[in-house]
MITORBA-230222 format. One line per field, with one value per residue (C-alpha): chain; x, y, z. Coordinates in Angstrom, 1 decimal. Layout:
ch <- (A, ...) .
east <- (X, ...) .
north <- (Y, ...) .
up <- (Z, ...) .
// end
This chain:
ch <- (A, A, A, A, A, A, A, A, A, A, A, A, A, A, A, A, A, A, A, A, A, A, A, A, A, A, A, A, A, A, A, A, A, A, A, A, A, A, A, A, A, A, A, A, A, A, A, A, A, A, A, A, A, A, A, A, A, A, A, A, A, A, A, A, A, A, A, A, A, A, A, A, A, A, A, A, A, A, A, A, A, A, A, A, A, A, A, A, A, A, A, A, A, A, A, A, A, A, A, A, A, A, A, A, A, A, A, A, A, A, A, A, A, A, A, A, A, A, A, A, A, A, A, A, A, A, A, A, A, A, A, A, A, A, A, A, A, A, A, A, A, A, A, A, A, A, A, A, A, A, A, A, A, A, A, A, A, A, A, A, A, A, A, A, A, A, A, A, A, A, A, A, A, A, A, A, A, A, A, A, A, A, A, A, A, A, A, A, A, A, A, A, A, A, A, A, A, A, A, A, A, A, A, A, A, A, A, A, A, A, A, A, A, A, A, A, A, A, A, A, A, A, A, A, A, A, A, A, A, A, A, A, A, A, A, A, A, A, A, A, A, A, A, A, A, A, A) .
east <- (33.3, 31.2, 29.6, 29.0, 25.8, 25.3, 24.7, 21.5, 21.0, 17.4, 15.0, 11.5, 9.9, 6.0, 5.9, 2.8, 1.8, -1.7, -3.1, -6.6, -8.7, -11.9, -13.3, -11.8, -8.2, -6.3, -3.8, -1.1, 1.6, -0.1, 2.5, 5.3, 8.3, 11.3, 15.1, 17.2, 20.6, 23.4, 24.1, 20.4, 18.6, 15.1, 11.6, 8.4, 5.2, 1.7, -1.4, -2.0, -2.5, -1.2, 1.6, 4.8, 5.4, 4.6, 7.4, 10.1, 9.0, 9.7, 12.5, 13.9, 13.2, 10.5, 7.8, 7.9, 5.8, 2.9, 4.4, 7.3, 11.3, 12.7, 16.3, 19.1, 22.5, 21.6, 20.0, 16.6, 15.1, 11.9, 13.7, 15.6, 15.1, 14.6, 18.3, 19.3, 16.8, 18.2, 21.9, 20.7, 19.3, 21.8, 24.7, 22.9, 19.9, 19.6, 16.2, 14.5, 11.0, 8.6, 8.4, 12.0, 12.0, 15.1, 15.2, 14.6, 16.4, 19.6, 21.8, 22.0, 25.6, 24.0, 21.2, 23.8, 26.2, 23.0, 22.4, 26.0, 25.6, 22.9, 24.9, 27.7, 30.1, 31.7, 34.5, 36.7, 35.2, 31.7, 32.5, 34.2, 31.6, 28.8, 31.6, 31.8, 27.8, 26.9, 29.5, 28.2, 25.2, 26.2, 25.5, 28.8, 27.8, 24.4, 25.8, 25.5, 21.8, 18.9, 15.8, 13.6, 16.6, 16.7, 14.2, 12.4, 14.7, 18.2, 16.1, 15.6, 19.2, 20.0, 17.7, 19.5, 22.8, 21.6, 20.5, 23.9, 26.2, 26.1, 27.5, 24.9, 24.5, 20.8, 18.9, 15.4, 13.7, 9.6, 8.4, 11.1, 10.4, 6.5, 6.9, 9.3, 8.5, 9.8, 12.6, 14.2, 12.7, 14.8, 17.9, 17.0, 16.7, 19.9, 21.7, 20.1, 21.7, 24.9, 25.1, 24.1, 26.8, 29.5, 29.0, 27.8, 24.5, 21.2, 18.9, 14.9, 12.9, 9.0, 7.3, 3.8, 6.1, 6.7, 8.1, 11.0, 11.7, 12.1, 15.1, 17.2, 16.5, 17.4, 14.2, 10.7, 8.3, 4.8, 2.7, -1.3, -3.0, -0.1, 2.1, 4.1, 2.4, 4.8, 8.6, 10.0, 14.0, 15.1, 18.6, 21.6, 22.7, 25.5, 28.2, 27.2, 25.5, 25.9, 22.5, 19.1, 16.7, 13.1, 11.3) .
north <- (17.2, 19.5, 17.6, 19.4, 19.4, 16.9, 18.1, 17.8, 15.4, 16.1, 18.9, 19.1, 22.7, 22.8, 19.8, 19.4, 16.8, 16.9, 14.3, 15.0, 12.2, 12.6, 15.9, 15.5, 16.8, 13.7, 15.5, 12.8, 15.4, 18.2, 20.7, 18.0, 19.1, 17.1, 17.2, 14.0, 14.0, 12.9, 9.3, 8.8, 5.8, 6.9, 4.9, 6.4, 5.0, 5.4, 3.8, 3.1, 6.5, 8.6, 9.7, 7.4, 6.4, 9.6, 11.1, 8.5, 9.3, 13.1, 12.5, 10.2, 12.6, 9.9, 12.4, 15.8, 17.9, 20.4, 23.1, 23.1, 22.4, 19.1, 19.6, 16.8, 18.0, 21.7, 20.9, 21.3, 18.3, 19.7, 22.4, 20.0, 19.4, 15.6, 15.1, 16.6, 14.0, 11.3, 12.3, 12.6, 9.1, 7.6, 9.0, 10.0, 7.6, 4.1, 2.5, -0.7, -1.8, -4.3, -6.4, -7.3, -6.4, -8.6, -9.7, -13.4, -14.4, -13.0, -14.4, -12.1, -11.1, -10.1, -8.0, -5.9, -5.7, -4.7, -1.9, -0.6, -1.0, 1.6, 4.0, 3.6, 1.5, -1.4, -3.9, -4.9, -1.5, -3.3, -6.6, -5.8, -3.4, -5.9, -8.7, -6.1, -5.5, -9.2, -10.1, -7.3, -8.5, -12.0, -13.7, -14.1, -18.1, -17.4, -14.8, -17.2, -18.2, -16.9, -15.3, -18.3, -20.3, -17.7, -17.7, -14.6, -13.0, -13.8, -12.0, -9.0, -8.9, -8.9, -5.8, -4.5, -5.1, -3.5, -0.4, 0.2, -0.7, 2.7, 3.9, 6.3, 8.5, 7.9, 4.7, 4.6, 1.5, 1.1, -1.5, -3.7, -6.1, -6.4, -9.9, -11.6, -13.4, -12.1, -13.9, -13.1, -9.6, -8.7, -10.4, -7.6, -4.8, -5.7, -5.4, -2.2, -1.4, -2.5, -1.0, 2.7, 2.3, 1.2, 3.2, 6.5, 5.9, 8.0, 5.3, 6.0, 3.0, 3.1, 0.4, -0.6, -2.7, -0.5, -3.3, -3.9, -0.3, 0.0, -2.3, -0.8, 2.6, 5.9, 7.9, 7.1, 9.7, 9.3, 10.5, 10.9, 12.7, 13.7, 15.6, 14.6, 14.2, 12.7, 11.6, 9.4, 9.5, 5.6, 5.3, 7.7, 8.9, 10.9, 8.1, 8.4, 11.5, 13.7, 14.0, 14.7, 17.4, 17.6, 20.3) .
up <- (13.8, 11.5, 8.4, 5.0, 3.8, 0.9, -2.9, -4.4, -7.3, -7.7, -7.2, -8.0, -8.0, -8.2, -10.7, -12.3, -14.9, -16.1, -18.9, -20.6, -20.7, -22.3, -21.2, -17.9, -16.9, -14.6, -12.6, -12.1, -10.5, -8.5, -7.4, -6.3, -4.5, -3.3, -2.7, -3.0, -1.8, -3.9, -2.9, -1.2, -1.7, -1.4, -1.3, -2.8, -1.3, -2.3, -3.3, -7.2, -9.2, -6.6, -9.2, -8.3, -11.8, -13.3, -11.0, -12.1, -16.0, -15.7, -13.6, -16.2, -19.1, -20.4, -19.9, -19.6, -16.8, -17.6, -15.5, -12.8, -12.9, -12.5, -12.0, -12.0, -10.7, -11.2, -15.5, -15.9, -17.6, -18.4, -20.6, -22.5, -26.0, -27.5, -28.3, -25.0, -23.2, -25.3, -24.3, -20.6, -20.3, -22.1, -19.8, -16.5, -15.5, -15.4, -15.2, -13.8, -14.3, -12.9, -16.1, -17.0, -20.4, -21.8, -25.6, -25.3, -28.1, -26.4, -23.7, -20.5, -21.2, -24.6, -23.5, -21.7, -24.7, -26.9, -24.6, -25.0, -28.7, -28.5, -27.0, -29.2, -27.4, -29.4, -29.0, -25.9, -24.1, -24.5, -23.8, -20.7, -19.2, -19.8, -18.0, -15.1, -14.8, -15.1, -12.2, -10.5, -9.7, -9.1, -12.3, -14.1, -14.4, -15.9, -18.3, -21.5, -20.4, -22.1, -20.1, -20.6, -18.7, -15.8, -12.8, -11.9, -9.8, -12.0, -15.1, -12.3, -11.6, -15.3, -15.8, -12.8, -14.8, -17.8, -16.1, -14.5, -17.6, -18.7, -15.2, -14.5, -11.3, -10.9, -11.0, -11.1, -10.3, -10.5, -8.9, -9.2, -6.8, -8.1, -9.7, -6.8, -3.7, -0.5, -0.4, -3.7, -3.5, -0.1, -2.4, -5.0, -2.3, -0.8, -4.5, -4.7, -1.3, -2.2, -5.5, -4.0, -1.5, -3.6, -6.9, -4.6, -6.9, -6.0, -6.2, -6.3, -5.5, -6.2, -4.3, -2.8, 0.4, 2.9, 5.0, 2.5, 1.9, 5.8, 6.2, 3.5, 2.3, 3.7, 3.6, 2.7, 1.1, 0.4, -2.5, -2.4, -5.3, -7.4, -4.2, -1.3, 2.2, 4.2, 5.0, 7.1, 7.7, 8.2, 8.3, 8.9, 5.3, 6.4, 5.9, 2.1, 1.3, 4.2, 4.8, 2.9, 2.8, 1.5, 0.0) .
// end
């Protein structure tokens, strides 16, 4: 049987990001090139300062590259206006960070509802989406608990629920297991993998834990000095995305 090539969700073309620090230029991204297939679960690894977080920021529209193109489903994020980037982040991308960034005075479900309110979603639709997302991460029984009443792993699950509550096509996770013990980190990666499978969501995970990602991710790409220097195919992704290419 002939398998169709996958559609490309993300493509980086000679992406550069240079910061001015004092009298010196810091090249956070230095000609990064990459293709990520729709539905792929990709791990990005590398030492601190290799450009991993900057990469997620330019893909997510939180930062702009100094040069190059950042194509997401064919649209160049780098050339978007501020308003277009806001809409892009609202509808296309979900973010998960190492720190949970939950509002302490709100319950888990209220944190999700607030995220939806900021997107202009109210009433029954807001309640339904928040409830569905909190159930999706296995925390329906903790929906009315505040962050201080939740474990670190539970708080990160709430953060994941908040990231997917707007039904994004792309999930960007920056060191999501960094504050978790090994067992809880394993549970979180299982959850991210399941979400990727179920929703056919493209997931990019930045991490230092290579042993963990080798169990779950489709492909590992390594960054050094602001560019990709190696890739390893870890699992067959044809069942979800039809394969993956690396530029």
